[in-house]
N, C-alpha and C positions, 0 to 999 in steps of 0.2 A: 707124329706119323706112326701108324701101327706097323710094326715090323713083321716080316713073314714068320719069324720064330715065335711070334705072339699069337699065332692062330692055332688053336687046338680043339679037338673034339670035346663036346660037352661031357662025354663019359670019362675022358681023361681028367678033365677038371674035377669031376665028382670024386675020382679015385685019389687025386693029388691036390686037393684044395689047399692044404696048408703050404705045400711047396709053391704052388702058383701064387698064393697070397704073398709069400715071402719075396718072390721075384717081382711082383707088382710093387710092393713097398720099397724095394731096393732100386728099381729102375724107374718108377713112376710112369710106366708104360701100360696102356690098356691091353687086354687080351680079347681076341675075337673067338667066341665059342661057336663051333659048328655042329650042325645036326645033319646027317646024311650028306656031308661034304659042303653044305651051304651055310653061310654066316647066319646065326640065329640070334646072337646077342653079344653085347660087349660088356665086360666087367672091368672096373678100374678102382683104384684106391681113392679114398676121399680127397686127398690132396690134389690128385690129377683131375677129379671131377670138379672141384672148386675152381681150379685154375681155368678149366675149359668153360665153366659157366661164366666166370668173370670176363674171359676173352670174348665170349659170345655177346654178353651184355655191352661190352665196350664197342664191339663191331656194330651192334644195333644202334647205339647212340651216335656213332660216327656216321652211319648211313642216314639217320634222321637229320643230322646237321647238313649233310650233303644235299638231301632232298629239299630241305628248307632253303638253302642257298640257291638251289636250282629254281625253286618257286620265285624267289626274289628276282633272280636274273630274268626269268620269263614273265615277270609282271603279274604273277598269280598271288597277289597280296591285296589286303584291304586295310583301311585305317582302323584304329581302335574304335573310333566313333561308329563306323559302319558295323563292326562286329558287335559292339555293345547294343546298338539298336536292334540288330537281328536277334540276339539272345533275349533281350527284354521282350520283344514281340513274340518269339517262339515260346517262351515260358511264362508269358503274361505277367511280367514284372512291371511295377510302376516306373515311370521315368525317373532318372536321377535328378535330385534337386539342384 
């Protein structure tokens, strides 16, 4: 979660880049940079970015599994044979021997 203390104007970030970078590296917390009082961008250290990316990927996989299980429960599935026939027809592939 972004803390209120981690919201700073872009101009302050430009003036104190080294200090802000040290704080990010120590806390692993992102900083929200503002322009005219509105959030303009978020900066974070590589460790935090990597962790966020991994969590997002994990969440996407979990959602795909939930969606697939919901499809099975709702009967929105087909057999391998039906799928194979459709793909062979769609891509004009010869029948399997």
